[in-house]
N, C-alpha and C positions, 0 to 999 in steps of 0.2 A: 530695270529692267532690262532683260538679255539681250542684246543685235542678236541679228540672227546671222547664221552662217554666209558665203559667200554661195554655195548651194542652194539655198535659202532661197537666193537674193530674184535668185536666176528666175524663182519661179511665179505664177500670178497674185501676187497678194492682195487686194481686193477682193472678194467671193463674183462670182461672175453673177450676171444679170438674170433673171429670172424669163424665161423664153417667151411670155404671154404681156413681160411689160417692155418687153426694149427688143422684140425679136431677129432685130437686124445688126442683133451687139454695139450699138451708140455709142459712143464716148457720151458725158455728160453735159451739157450746155458749161456748167461754169467751168470744166475744163480748159476750153477752149477762151476761158475770158484773159486770158493773154495772150499774143502773136505770138508763135516760133521765133528763132531765128536763129544762123549758124555763127555767126557770133556774139563770142560771150560779150562784148562791148554794147550791141546792139541790146542785148538781153536783160541790162541791168539797171533795174527802176525801180522803186521804193511802190508798195502795196497802197495802191487809191484808198486816202482816206475813207470811200463812201461805204465802200467794202463793213465797215463797224458802224456803220449808222441802226438808231433802232431803237426802240425805247423805252424813255429815264425810266418810266418807272416800272418796268421789267428786267432793268438791268442791275439791280441795286439784290446783292445778297439774301437771302434771310435772312432773321435776326440767328445771333448766337455761331451762325453757318463757317463766318471767315476764318477763325482758328481750327475750325476741326478742316477747313479745304487748305490756312496755309502747312500744316501738318503731314498730310494726304501729295499735295500737288504743290511745295512751293515753288516758287519764278528762279530761284537758281544752281535745285536742282535741276526743272526743265533747263537754264537755258547751258550747265554744262553735258548734257547728258544731246542737246541739240550739236555745241559745240563738237561734240566728237563723231557726228554719223557719215559714214564713209563717202567720200566725194562722189561714188561712183553710180550712187545708189538714184536711180529714176523720181519724179516724183510721185507719182500713185504709191514710193517706199515709200519714205519718208512722210505723206499723208498717212497711212497706215498705219507708221511707225510710233507720233507724235496722237493719235486719236486715243491705238489702244494703250497707251501709257498713260493720255489723259483720266481715260475713262479706269483700268487698277489704282489713278491715287483717288478715283473714290467709290474705289470696291467696297469699305468698310461702313461705308455710309447710310444712315433709315433715308428710305425716300421722302421724308418729311425733311431728310436736314441736305437735301442735296440743292445748286445754287439756281435762283431760278432759271429760267431754259432761255431767256433773251442773252440770259451772261453768262452762259455755258456755251452758247453758239458765238459770242464774241471775243471769249475764252480760247475754243476753240481754233477761229479763226486766227487769232492774233500768232495761238503757238503753227500752226500750220502754214503760215506765210513766215516764222522764225525759222522752220526745219526746209522750207524750199530751197534759203539762202546756202549756194555751194559753197561761196570764201568773198573775203569785201577788198573791191578793187579803187586806188589812189591812193595819196598820201595823204600822212596825218592829220584828221582834223574835217577831211578831203572825202574820207572813204565815201565808199557807195558798194549799197549789196549787189553783187555777183548772185542769179537766179539757177539755178537749173530750167533748163529746155521745159518751157509752158510754162515757168512762171510762180508768182504765188497765187491764190485763189483769191479771186473778188469775195466767195460767197463759199461752205460748207459743198462738199458735195452730195449729192444723195447716197450715197455709202455712210459718212460721218453724218449724214441727220437721220438717218436707221439705226445705228448706232446708239447714237441719243436718247432717240424715241423707244427702244428696246431694250435702255437703260431706268426708265423715267419711268417706264410706266408695265414692267413684264411687259412683256406681249408676248403672246405662243401663238401656235400653229394649232391649233385644234382640231386633231384627227379625227373627223365625225366616223369615217367609215372605217376607221382601225388604224393602228399603225401598219400593217401591208399596204397602205396605199393611201399614195405619196398626191395623188391627183385631186384628190377632195375633198382639203385642207384649209381653213377659212383663218384670219388673223385672228385674235381677240386678246385684248388689255387688262390687265384687274384693274377694281376699284376698293382704294383699301380706304374711303372714306364713301357718306351718303345711302340714298336709299339701296344701291348696287353693292354693299358693304361685301367683298368678299366673292366678288362674281368675276368670272369672264364674261367682257364685254364683246361680244361680234357683231361691232356697228363701224360697219367702214367711213360711212359718211363722222361717226364721232371720232374714229383713227385718223381723218384728217384731221378735224379740225384740230387736236393733239399735238400734232408736226406740224404747223400752225405756229403755235406757239413757240417752234424758237426761228422758224422763219418766216413774217407774213409773205415774203416777194416770192414765193415758192408756185412756179406755173405746174400748168397742170400736167404736159408731160413728164416734170421731174415730181410732181407727183405721183403718178404714179412709178415711176422709178425707184421713188423710195421704197415705199409699196410692195415692189418687184423682190429689193435687198429685203424687206422684209421677210420676206418668206424665206430669202436664204439662209437669212441669220436667226431666226427666233426657233427657240427648242420647239418639238413636235412633243403631243402632249396628248393624252385620250381625255375627254371627259371620267369623270369620279365615277370608277365600276363597283369599289367598294359595295354590296347590296346593307351594308347594315348604320351608312355616311348619307345622314341626314341633312339637308342643307335647311334649317330652321332661320328663325330674323335675322337675328345676329350669332348665332352660336351652329356647331354642328353637333347635332345627340345622333351617337354611338347603338344603336338597335338593339347588338349582341352585348351589352356592358352595360346598357341603361345610363351612361355618362354623357356629360356635353363638354368640350370646347371651345375655343378661339378658333376663328377660319384661318387654311396656312397655304398658300400660297405655293409651296412649293407642295405641299401634300392632295390639297383640294382643288380641283377644275370643275367647276359646277355654271349655269349657264341661264340658273336661275334658282329659288327660294320661296320657303314657306314664308307668309306677311305676319305669322305666329312665333312668340319662342314660347316649345315649352318650358312650363314651370320645374325647378330643380326638385323642388318636393312637389306633394302627390296632397293638388291642391280638393278642397269642398266643394262638390256639386253644386253648383251658381243654383237658385231657385226663385224664379220669378212671378209676376202672376198676372192674369191673363182679366183682360177688361169685366170680368163677374168675382173676379176680387177669387178664382181659388187658384191654388199652388201650382206650376208648372214647374218641371224638370228635364231634359232632353232625354235621358236613359227611359225614361216610365213615356216621354211620348214616341218615342222610337217603338216602346212594345207595341204602345197601342197601336199602332201602322198595322199589325199583323196580327192583335187578337184574335177574330176572326179563323185562323186556323191551326190548325189543331198542335202544328209543331210552332205554334208564334216564337218563341224565346231563342227555338234553334236556325229560325230567320232573321228573326234579330241582330244574336251574335252573327248571320253572316254577314250583316249590313256594318259592320260594326269591323266586320274583317275586312271587310272591301273601302273602307273608308282611313283603313290602317294600309291597305293595300293602296291605296290612289296618294298617300305623301309618303311611299318606301320605294323611289324611282328604282333602285339598283337590281332590285329583287325580281327574276323576269316569274309570272302568273299563271305565263301561257292560258288566260282565260280573260275574255271582255263578259262588264257585269251589263246585265239587261233587265231596268227595272218597271217594270210591268202592268198596267189598267187599261180596260177602258171605259173606267170610271173618269168624270174627272173631281179634281180636286181627290187628287188620292194620296196626296205627304211623296208619289218622290222625285216629282220637280223642288218642292220645297228643301228636301232633303240633300240633290244636288247642288241647290244654292249654298246651302249650309257648304257643303265642301270648297266653292268656288271661295268661299270666305278667308276659307286657308291659308290659300294660293294668296288670296287678294286683287280687285279690280285691277286688271290694264298689265300685270306683271309677267306679262308672260312665260307663268309657272306652269299655267293649265292651258288650254285652248278649247275649240267648239266646233269640232266638226263633225256635221250630219252622215249620218249612213248613205246617204247617198253623193258625200263629195268628194270620196276615198277616191273616185279615176274616172275614165270616161268623158268624154267630152264635156265643154264650159266647165273643168274642173283643173282646169291646166296648174294654178298659182293654188289650191287649196291648200295644198299640204306643207308649208313654207312655215306655220309656228311651229312643226313639229321639230324643227332647229334651237329652240328654247322653254317648251313646255314638255312637263316628265308626269302629264294627267291630260287627259280627254274625257273633259267633262258635259255631255252634251242632255239640254232638258227638253227640248221638244226636235219629233221627228215626224215627216211626210207622212199621213195615215193612205193603207194602198200602195207605198210606194212600193213596184219591183226589181229588187235588185240587183245590178248587172255586172257591176266592175270590184271585184271586192278583194283581189288580190294584195293590195295595199294594204288593207286591214286585213286581213291574216298573217302578213308581217311583222305589221307593228303589234300584233298580239303576242305572236314569238320573239319579238327582239330583231328578227330578221332585215334584213338589207333594203331600203325604201328611197327610189330617186325621188329626189328635191327639184321641183323646177322654180324657177327665180328668174321674174320678171328683169330683165335686161340682164340680168349674172347668168355662169353656166348652171349646167346641173351639178348637183351634188348628189351624191351617196351619204344616207346616215341608218344608224341603225336604234330606233327608237327603244330609247329605254322610261317606261312609265306603263297605265293601267288606262282603262281605257270605262270609262259608262255613257251608255245610250238612256234615255227615257224613250218607252214603241208604247203606242196607245194601242198598239195591231199586232200580231205576231208575224214572223217576217215571215216574206213574198221574196226570194232568191232566184239564182240561178243556178248558183251553186247548194248542189245538196249533198256532197261528200259529208266522211266522217270528220275529215279533215277541218273543217269550221265547226262541226254541230260539238264537236269537243272542247272546240274553241270559248265556248257559248255558256254562262251562268246568268239563267233565265232569275230576279225574282219578283214572287208575286206580290203588289198591294191593292189587298181583296174591300177595303173600306171606300168609302165615299165623304167626303167635310162637307158637301156643300149646304148650303141655309146652317152648315153647326163649324164653320170654320172662325180664328178667330187669327184675323188681319195680324196683328205684332208678333205670335211666333215667328214669320218670314218675313217681316219688317225693320223689326227688332230684334226678339231673342236671339237666333240665328245667325248672326254677323255681333253679337255683343261679346266684345273682346277676353270676357273672363269665361264663358260660356264653348268661345270656338278655342282658349285655352285647356280649360276640363278637356273636350273631348281630345284634344290633340295627345294629352298626357296619357288618356285610356289608352288610344291606338296603339303608340309607341312602347306602351309597357304589356303591348301580348304580347304573346310567345309562335306566331304560327307564320310557317312559311307558305304555305298551299292554305286555298278558298277550301272551306268546305261544303256541302250540298244536298241539303235537309233535305226529306220527304218531298214535298213542296214546290221545293222548287227544280226536281227532279221532275215529278210529274209533270210540271210546266216544258219543261224540256222538251220533253216527250211529246205533249199537244203539240209545243210548236214542231217537231220535225216532221208529223203526221200531217199537219195544219200544210205543212209547205213541198209535201213529195206525193203526191199521187201514186206513187207503187208501194210505196210506205203505208199508205193510208185504205189501201186495195188488200197487202198482205195482214196486217194487224186485225182487221174487218175480214178475213175468212183464213188464217193459220191454223184455227182449233177444229175446222167443219171437216176439214178435208179426211176419204175415210183410207186412201192411198198413202204408202210408207215410203214412195218415188213419186215427188213431182215432176216431170219433166220439162224442160226451157220450151221447146215449142208450144206444150199445155197450158200451162201454164201465160203465158201472151194472148194465148186465142182467148183464154179466159179474164184474162184482163183486159181487153177489146171489148169484147161484152159490159163487161161490168163498168166501163171507165161510159158506156152510152149511155146505161144505164140509171145511172148516178149521177156521171158530173157531162151531160147532154154537151154541153158548151167547150166542154176541152178537146184538145187537136190529138188525132194517133200518134203510137208513141211505134217509136222502130223496134226491131225485134233485138238486136243489139244495145239501145240506150234501155231498155228494160232490164235484159238482165242484167246488166253493170248497175242500176238504180236495186234490183232486187237484192244483188250482191250486198250493198251496204246495209238496206232491209234488216235480213238477217244472220252479219254481220257478227251480234251477240246473242244468237234468237236460244230461246232451253229449251224450244221442241224440234228445229227443224235444223240443219246443216247442208255446207256444200264443200266440197273435197276441191271443190274449182270449179271452174265453170267448163274446160276442157273433160273433167276425169267422167271417163265411159263407165255406166253403171248394168249391169246383169237383170234386168227388169224381176226372172226368178218369183218368190211370192209375194214381191214389195206393189205389185200392179193387182189384184185378183179384183172380176169382179169390176160392176162399171160405177165411175166415177161418178157421185150424185150430182158436185158444181157442175159438169157438166149442162147434166136437165134443167138445173135453178134457175141458171143463165144463157139458157137453149143456144149453145154450143153444138153443132153435131160432131158426133164421134168420129166419121171422117175429116173434120177439117183440119186435124193435125196429125202426123206420124202417127197411129194408134195401130200400129199393128207391128214395129220394129222389135227384138228381142234388146234391146243396151239402147242406153239414153243418155245424156248430161241432167242433171237436175239435182233438185233439192232432197236429202232424204230424211224420214222424222229419225232424230234421236233415240238410240238403244239404252246407252250410259241414262243411269239413274241418279233421280240426288239422295244425299243419305241424311236429312233430316227428318224426323217423324211425323213435322205438320207436311212438309213439302211433298212428300208420301200420302198423306191423308186427302190431299190435295188432287194430285196425278191420279189417284186411285179413282177419288168422284168423277172427274172428267173421261178417266176412261170407262166407269161404267156407264154415263154418259151418252160416248159414243158408239155405244155394244147397243141401248134401246133405239138409238134413233135409225142406228144399224136393221134393229128388229123391225120401223114401221117404214123408215124406207125402202132398204133394198132388199127383205125378205115379204113386204107387205101385211102387217101383221095390221089388223083393222081393232081388236079387243085390246082397247086401252088396261084391263086386268089382265089382261096376260104379255105387255110387252113385258113386265121387269124379270116376270120367267124364262120369258121368250131369250133375251140377251143373256142374262146365268146360261145358259144349257148353251148359246152357240160359244159365248165367251171360254168355254172350256172345251171346245171345240169339237162336239156331236153339231148332231141337226134336232133341229128338235120335234120332235111328234104334236105336232100344235093339236089341240081341240079342229072340230069339222068347222064349228063357225067364228068367225073372230083367229082363226088363228093365221099363216101365211099363204100368203098367194100367190107368190115364184119362188122360183128356185133356189134353193140354202147356199151357196158355192163356197167350198173351204175357204177360213179368212187366215191360211197359216202365221202368217208373222203376227199379224192382230195377237191372234190366241196366244203366240209366243211372247210377245211382247206383256201382253196381261200378267201372264203368267209370273213374269220378270215381277213388274210392281209389287205383286201378291205378296212374293218371298221377301222383297225386300220391305214392305210393311211388315212382315212378321218378322222381321231379324233386326229391324230397327226398333218396335214397339218392344219384344227381349232389352235389347244392349238399353234402353228407357226404363223399363224397369227393374235391372241390374241397377242401374245410379240410382234410382227411389231407391232402391231398397238400401243400398252403402250410406248413402244420405240417412235414411233414419238409424241404420245403428248409431254412425256418428254423434246423431245428437241425443241417442238415448246415454251411449257413455259419459 
């Protein structure tokens, strides 16, 4: 080991204390074990023998380690080096030097070959004592050591114990909030054996027990100082963020290459893992037999859960993707899954329990945080399990709960920062890397109606009920069977997706959930196709909404105009019939608001209840751009014809059903109808210029789309004929 230069000696050699552990910057108690004296002779004494006391059983070196230690850390080499220490060096410099020298001597050893902890303690105390000798005083045969001021250590300093612990246990500072934020780190130590093999365990009480293995007499103040020193010296690392690295029971699976490797503490930083290993070769799907002797396999059972749906196979495939997402914490899925059914024994809870078996009970790799526990009063410490979990799997939620505090849940879904409050400890911030599955028996009722929450949702319907026809052995035995779990894990890890599919049944259920959760959206979906005007002013819509609300939801509370407009803008964001250029865009009514709007009369809203005389408004406009497909245009023309027939009856007052269609056809052409004296129009027939233009555009687009379709069919026929 190279001796430091004179300039380096003047620098502070030992690391500074962490301020939280030692805010006053006091020296460790063992630095004052021996009194200082201005007289060299008064300060010349031998180290007390009590400093070497320890457990005999723990001071023996492990088998086959003596030769390796002798090679790396021979006594003669140490003595020679210590004889050459500069006399002007301070006590701290000498202890620092000998500690680093001792650890460098062990640098090439595997952790399994390191000496016993109490042995290393005794050895390092002895070397530190030797290093603190400045010179020998006295005649031959009666020489006594002269120590540097402060004398030899009676025990290892906090810094020395921290250095030993860091070397023996691969201690790291886990940066939960990322390497850019140093205030929220947590100490973790590597487990090379046992159930947690391959993991970094962030457990301070367990870390204290490991430190006590070096010195059983460490006091609480000194223990806090040691932990503070560890924060100074331990390398900072982030949890493994490789989206393809999946920690299995005894190996790491690479999703991209479909290969497996051993855990590597220099590469992998995992705090939890699966309880099942992925087989190295494709396993045959296990078959079990039910109590009625009929065969059972997981894949068939999963598909059977969704058989009533038209797209059952697509929904089952989505569930396979969800299982895969649950065990792949490195991928940002940006969605959470809701398994939904109002029926009992639908299979959704059983399926979630199977996913839990992949992680193992009590492993900390998954946790169960229901929807109403993500924030708000009484939930201060509910999120702490997210520190180790990489899946949230909840098989039961309260029915009818109105969810108010969803900010933390939304952040968890997208991997954003979440504050974690822990009992008796400081609040830290983490980025949750994992997937969330929630079982619900009712569609959500939330304060947050925004698209930022709805786009995070993936609803999966469970349409069947097995009440009276359930086989309890499926849940109690089959889905915890190791062979079944290994097959499921192999299959989900040999998929190729990085996003989640959303079949039609899932999309329809999500739309229903949005409508049920938002009164404004329900109002809009119900009435959007029945307006006559092509411009719908916001004040008009608000008055109409209030009238509709009183009739359809008499127990609901009135809604302010601004809140209504905000919610309406969300509802029409992806509307194919209506759009908004922004809530502040002023639009000339021109030909867009011809005649009376029938909706006003339908809900008893007086025409003069809002500013109906203005020439410009802020509001929604009917789309004039048309779809391009033949089927969409055909459907659009059918709806347009229905609108004209409705106008014939409601606006023009046609009473003869046999005349309605002809009257609508004539009016659609832009003309007034010369109605028969009986059954014809009983009201004035105003010009509906905008509606006429729209009908003509639809007709022309339909003709062009039909011509394109005919041309493609003809070309295809020629190819087939050749």
